[in-house]
C-alpha positions in Angstrom: 103.8 -3.4 27.8 104.0 0.3 28.5 105.1 2.9 26.0 108.1 5.2 26.7 106.7 8.7 26.3 110.0 10.4 27.1 111.1 9.4 23.6 110.7 11.9 20.7 108.9 9.1 18.9 107.0 7.0 21.5 107.5 3.3 20.8 107.9 -0.2 22.2 110.3 -1.4 19.5 113.5 -0.3 21.4 114.1 2.5 18.9 116.7 4.1 21.2 119.0 1.2 20.7 119.0 1.6 16.9 120.4 5.0 16.3 120.4 4.6 12.5 116.7 3.8 12.4 115.9 6.5 15.0 117.7 9.2 12.9 115.9 8.0 9.8 112.5 8.2 11.4 113.3 11.5 13.1 114.2 12.8 9.6 110.8 11.6 8.4 108.9 13.1 11.3 109.0 16.8 10.2 107.7 15.8 6.8 104.8 14.0 8.5 104.0 17.1 10.6 104.1 19.3 7.5 101.7 16.9 5.8 99.4 17.0 8.9 99.4 20.7 8.9 98.6 20.9 5.2 96.3 17.9 4.7 95.0 17.1 8.2 91.9 18.4 9.9 91.4 22.0 8.6 91.6 24.9 11.0 91.6 23.1 14.3 95.2 23.2 15.3 94.7 25.3 18.4 91.7 23.4 19.8 91.9 21.1 22.8 90.3 17.7 22.0 89.4 14.9 24.4 91.5 12.2 22.7 92.5 8.6 23.4 96.3 8.0 23.3 98.0 4.6 23.4 100.1 4.1 26.5 100.6 0.3 26.3 99.7 -2.6 24.1 98.2 -5.1 26.5 94.5 -5.7 26.5 93.9 -3.9 29.8 94.6 -0.2 30.3 96.2 0.2 26.9 95.0 3.8 26.5 94.7 7.1 28.4 92.2 9.9 27.8 92.8 13.7 28.1 92.7 17.0 26.4 95.3 17.3 23.6 95.9 19.7 20.7 96.1 17.5 17.7 99.6 18.7 16.5 100.8 17.7 19.9 99.3 14.2 19.8 102.0 11.6 20.5 101.9 9.4 17.4 104.2 6.5 17.8 105.2 3.0 16.9 103.5 0.2 18.8 103.5 -3.5 18.1 101.4 -6.1 19.9 103.4 -8.2 22.4 105.5 -10.9 20.9 104.1 -14.5 21.0 107.1 -16.7 21.9 107.8 -19.5 19.5 105.0 -18.4 17.2 104.7 -20.5 14.0 103.4 -19.8 10.6 99.8 -20.9 10.7 98.9 -21.6 7.0 100.1 -22.4 3.5 103.1 -24.5 2.4 105.2 -23.3 5.4 102.6 -24.1 8.1 104.3 -25.0 11.3 107.6 -23.3 10.5 109.0 -20.5 12.7 107.8 -17.0 11.8 110.4 -14.6 10.4 111.8 -11.6 12.2 113.3 -10.3 8.9 111.8 -10.3 5.5 113.0 -13.3 3.4 114.8 -11.9 0.3 112.6 -13.7 -2.2 109.5 -12.3 -0.6 110.7 -8.7 -0.3 108.9 -7.2 -3.2 105.6 -8.8 -2.2 105.8 -7.6 1.3 106.8 -4.1 0.2 103.8 -3.9 -2.1 101.4 -5.0 0.6 102.8 -2.6 3.3 102.9 0.4 0.9 99.3 -0.3 -0.2 98.1 -0.6 3.4 100.1 2.4 4.5 98.7 4.5 1.6 95.1 4.1 2.9 95.8 5.6 6.3 96.7 9.2 5.3 94.2 9.0 2.5 91.2 8.8 4.8 92.5 11.8 6.8 92.7 13.8 3.6 89.2 12.7 2.6 87.8 13.9 5.9 89.8 17.0 6.5 87.0 19.5 6.0 84.3 17.7 7.9 85.0 19.5 11.2 83.2 22.6 9.8 79.9 20.8 9.6 80.0 18.5 12.6 76.6 17.7 14.0 77.8 17.9 17.6 81.0 18.2 19.7 80.7 14.5 20.4 80.9 13.7 16.7 83.6 16.3 16.2 85.7 14.5 18.8 85.1 11.1 17.2 86.2 12.5 13.8 89.4 13.8 15.3 90.1 10.5 17.2 89.8 8.6 14.0 92.1 11.1 12.2 94.9 10.9 14.7 94.7 7.1 14.9 94.9 6.9 11.1 98.0 9.1 11.4 99.5 6.7 13.9 98.7 3.7 11.6 100.7 5.5 8.9 103.6 5.7 11.4 103.2 1.9 12.0 103.6 1.2 8.3 106.5 3.7 7.9 108.4 2.0 10.7 108.2 -1.3 8.9 109.4 0.4 5.6 112.3 2.1 7.3 113.3 -0.9 9.6 113.1 -3.7 7.0 113.3 -2.4 3.5 116.4 -0.1 3.4 116.6 2.6 0.8 113.5 1.3 -1.1 111.5 1.5 2.1 112.7 5.1 2.9 111.7 6.2 -0.6 108.3 4.5 -0.3 107.7 6.2 3.1 108.3 9.6 1.4 105.9 8.7 -1.3 103.1 8.1 1.3 103.2 11.8 2.0 103.4 12.9 -1.7 100.3 11.2 -3.0 97.0 12.9 -2.0 93.4 11.7 -2.1 91.7 12.8 -5.3 94.8 14.4 -6.7 94.7 14.3 -10.5 98.4 13.7 -10.9 99.3 11.8 -7.8 96.1 10.1 -6.5 96.0 7.5 -3.7 96.6 3.9 -4.8 93.1 2.5 -4.3 90.1 4.1 -5.9 87.8 4.3 -2.8 90.4 6.5 -1.1 90.1 9.1 -3.8 86.3 9.5 -3.4 85.3 12.8 -1.8 83.7 12.7 1.7 81.8 16.0 1.8 79.1 15.2 4.3 78.7 13.2 7.5 76.4 10.6 6.0 79.3 9.7 3.7 81.6 9.7 6.7 79.5 7.3 8.7 79.1 5.0 5.6 82.9 5.2 5.0 83.8 4.3 8.6 81.2 1.5 8.6 82.0 -0.1 5.2 85.5 1.1 4.2 87.1 0.9 7.7 85.5 -2.6 8.0 87.4 -3.6 4.8 90.5 -2.3 6.7 89.6 -4.6 9.6 89.6 -7.6 7.3 92.8 -6.6 5.6 94.5 -6.1 8.9 93.2 -9.5 10.2 94.7 -11.2 7.1 98.0 -9.5 7.6 98.0 -10.3 11.3 98.3 -13.9 10.3 101.5 -13.2 8.3 104.7 -15.2 8.7 106.6 -11.9 8.9 106.1 -11.4 12.6 106.7 -7.6 12.9 104.0 -7.0 10.3 101.6 -9.4 12.2 102.3 -7.7 15.5 101.8 -4.3 14.0 98.4 -5.2 12.5 97.2 -6.9 15.7 97.6 -3.6 17.6 96.1 -1.6 14.8 93.0 -3.7 15.1 92.6 -2.5 18.7 92.2 1.1 17.5 90.3 0.2 14.3 87.3 -1.1 16.3 86.5 2.5 17.4 86.4 3.6 13.8 83.8 1.0 12.9 81.8 1.8 16.0 81.6 5.4 14.9 80.2 4.3 11.6 77.8 1.7 13.0 76.3 4.0 15.6 76.4 7.0 13.3 74.3 5.4 10.7 72.0 4.1 13.4 71.6 7.6 14.9 70.7 9.0 11.5 68.0 6.3 11.0 66.7 6.8 14.5 66.2 10.6 13.9 64.6 9.9 10.5 62.1 7.5 12.2 61.3 10.1 14.8 60.5 12.6 12.1 58.4 10.0 10.2 56.3 9.5 13.3 56.0 13.2 14.0 54.8 14.0 10.5 52.9 10.7 10.1 54.4 10.1 6.7 57.1 8.1 4.9 57.2 10.5 2.0 60.9 11.2 1.2 60.0 14.8 0.2 58.1 15.4 3.5 60.9 13.9 5.5 63.4 16.2 3.8 61.2 19.2 4.3 61.2 18.3 8.0 65.0 18.4 8.1 65.8 14.6 8.2 67.4 12.3 5.7 64.9 9.9 4.1 65.5 6.1 4.2 65.7 5.7 0.3 68.6 8.3 0.3 70.3 6.3 3.1 69.9 3.2 1.0 71.5 4.9 -2.0 74.5 6.0 0.1 74.8 2.4 1.4 74.8 1.1 -2.2 77.6 3.5 -3.2 80.0 3.0 -0.2 79.5 -0.8 0.1 80.0 -1.4 -3.6 83.1 0.8 -3.5 84.6 -1.2 -0.7 84.0 -4.6 -2.4 86.7 -3.8 -5.0 89.3 -3.3 -2.2 89.5 -7.1 -1.8 90.7 -7.6 -5.4 89.7 -10.1 -8.0 87.6 -13.2 -7.1 90.2 -15.5 -8.7 93.7 -14.3 -8.0 97.1 -16.0 -8.5 98.7 -13.4 -6.3 96.4 -14.2 -3.5 97.2 -17.9 -3.9 100.9 -17.1 -3.9 100.6 -14.9 -0.8 98.8 -17.7 1.0 101.2 -20.5 -0.1 104.3 -18.5 0.9 103.0 -17.5 4.3 102.7 -13.8 3.4 99.0 -13.2 4.0 96.5 -15.5 5.5 92.7 -15.7 5.9 91.1 -13.6 8.6 90.8 -15.8 11.7 92.9 -18.6 10.1 92.5 -20.7 13.2 88.8 -21.1 12.5 89.5 -23.1 9.3 90.0 -26.8 9.4 92.5 -27.1 6.4 95.2 -24.5 6.9 96.9 -25.4 3.6 93.8 -25.2 1.6 94.9 -27.9 -0.7 92.4 -30.2 -2.5 89.6 -27.7 -1.9 87.6 -25.8 -4.5 85.4 -22.8 -4.5 82.3 -22.5 -6.6 82.3 -19.0 -8.2 79.5 -17.4 -10.3 80.9 -15.5 -13.2 79.2 -13.8 -16.2 78.8 -15.8 -19.4 78.0 -14.3 -22.8 75.9 -11.2 -23.1 73.4 -11.9 -20.3 74.2 -15.2 -18.7 75.8 -16.5 -15.5 77.8 -19.7 -15.1 79.4 -21.4 -12.1 83.2 -22.0 -12.3 85.1 -24.2 -9.9 88.5 -22.7 -8.9 91.2 -23.9 -6.5 90.5 -22.6 -2.9 93.9 -20.9 -2.8 93.0 -18.8 -5.8 89.7 -17.8 -4.1 91.3 -16.2 -1.0 90.2 -12.7 -1.9 86.6 -14.0 -2.4 86.7 -15.9 0.9 87.7 -12.7 2.7 85.1 -10.6 0.8 82.3 -13.0 1.8 83.4 -12.8 5.5 83.3 -9.0 5.1 79.8 -9.1 3.7 78.6 -11.2 6.6 80.1 -8.8 9.0 78.5 -5.8 7.2 75.1 -7.5 7.4 75.2 -7.5 11.2 74.8 -3.7 11.3 72.2 -3.7 8.5 70.1 -6.2 10.5 70.3 -4.0 13.6 69.3 -0.9 11.6 66.3 -2.8 10.1 65.2 -3.7 13.6 64.9 0.0 14.4 62.7 0.5 11.4 60.6 -2.5 12.2 60.0 -1.5 15.8 59.0 2.0 14.6 56.2 0.3 12.5 57.4 1.1 9.0 57.7 -1.4 6.1 60.8 -0.3 4.3 64.0 -2.4 4.9 67.6 -1.5 4.1 69.7 -4.1 2.3 73.2 -4.6 1.0 73.4 -4.7 -2.8 74.8 -7.8 -4.5 78.6 -8.2 -4.6 78.2 -8.1 -8.4 76.8 -4.6 -8.4 79.0 -1.7 -9.6 82.2 -3.6 -9.7 85.3 -2.3 -11.4 87.7 -5.2 -10.5 87.4 -8.9 -11.0 85.0 -11.2 -12.9 82.1 -8.7 -12.6 84.1 -5.6 -13.5 82.0 -3.3 -15.7 79.3 -5.9 -16.1 76.0 -4.0 -15.6 73.7 -5.5 -13.0 70.9 -4.2 -10.8 71.4 -4.1 -7.0 70.1 -7.6 -6.7 72.9 -8.9 -9.0 70.7 -9.5 -12.1 72.4 -8.8 -15.4 70.9 -5.9 -17.3 71.9 -3.7 -20.3 74.2 -0.8 -19.9 71.3 1.5 -20.8 69.1 -0.1 -18.1 71.9 0.5 -15.6 72.3 4.1 -16.6 68.6 4.6 -16.2 68.4 2.9 -12.9 71.5 4.5 -11.4 69.5 7.5 -10.2 67.4 5.2 -8.1 70.2 3.1 -6.8 73.1 5.6 -6.2 73.2 9.1 -4.7 72.2 11.7 -7.3 73.4 15.3 -7.4 70.1 16.2 -5.8 70.7 13.7 -3.0 74.2 15.1 -2.3 73.0 18.7 -2.5 70.2 18.0 0.0 72.4 16.1 2.4 75.0 18.8 2.2 72.3 21.4 3.0 71.4 19.9 6.3 75.1 19.6 7.4 74.8 22.6 9.8 77.5 22.8 12.4 76.4 22.5 16.1 79.0 23.3 18.8 76.9 23.7 21.9 77.7 20.9 24.3 75.1 18.2 24.3 73.2 19.6 21.4 72.7 17.7 18.1 71.9 18.7 14.5 68.3 18.1 13.5 69.1 15.2 11.1 70.8 12.9 13.7 69.7 11.5 17.1 72.0 11.8 20.1 74.2 8.8 21.0 73.1 6.5 23.8 76.3 7.3 25.9 79.3 9.5 25.8 83.0 8.8 25.5 84.9 6.9 28.3 81.9 7.1 30.7 81.6 10.9 30.3 78.1 12.4 29.6 77.0 13.2 26.1 76.9 16.9 27.2 80.6 17.0 28.0 82.7 19.6 26.1 84.7 17.1 24.1 86.3 19.8 22.0 87.3 23.3 23.3 87.0 25.5 20.3 89.1 28.7 20.2 
């Protein structure tokens, strides 16, 4: 299905036939552009960037590539093609027709989910707005901007749903998405991870690997929804989200490759010697992993959740890849959950599977994260070094759920608060780590050249060479 780019707001939702909705979104559009100008990528408004733009929603040929100034990027509203006679695939309403309008009794639940998802999209743009000034290459600078404009389009996708299906409340919430800002003391973003500063590219790669991967699983859960416009919206968003995770996966891998090259050159695995040679040592990479992975774990919510059970039962939000499960109603099933007991113990509690939906999704997320870690460790093994990277326990550094504020080490063993405070400097990025990483973030803008702390990518964008001028800086 092609997109009509003659429209002021490109879309495949027949916006031209709904004048009221069109006027409402066209009223919101200048506010979005003001937000982009103020909170989007800093100081790159005049530069031409080799960007991917959605021109359709089918699997083949859905995007075109070309030089675009970011303020001129054609954000729009794109839903995956409709599945005729689609049925709800889970919960108490399994087998019933999906909804084209929000059922009245589910209105507040859907509004909450859409606003929360929508809030993450501009938040990440705000977190990353200054990174262009320290890009390690034009290739990386282009990837940053590609992610930024697509997060902006994902905001449009959620705002469309708010305007089209939630009336005045939806319009007010759409305005609120532009009024909150990442890290703002008075009006922060809804979820904690999206208020964390991203001041260096190692954080950016970790964020796009771990936090955008959480986004993948949230979108996959919402893509199962009985509210069909939401499901279709999320299915298309997943098409674009894949690139964001690719940037994180290959970015971390390239940092590790360069570190290993330096380790061989200096014949040492000493973190200080590696830093002195201009690379980022593996223990520092591990600490950054610990921070961003543990931050993402809270985004799934509490391990036992009555809200998650209700969402599942009522057809609001399913499990990722629901078709892969045998029992789509999840009745008469239980989940064995480890929870803290007393001052230093752990016990196993059996809870209804529906109440464990957050945890089921979190475990699928952890397995997906491990794929990249395994690949990174193969690089280290092949280079002949003994150190291995690892994901910390899902109990580590939690602020939500059964393990919230329960001190553990990265292996998940319970420890005292004092022991955690003492160990944190070994487990999480210190001020010294962040200062050092920041010090090597030197901007490189010569086509094909890379900063000294990162290896070049294996291939360029859209079959172009790595040496291509992906951004024309003015």
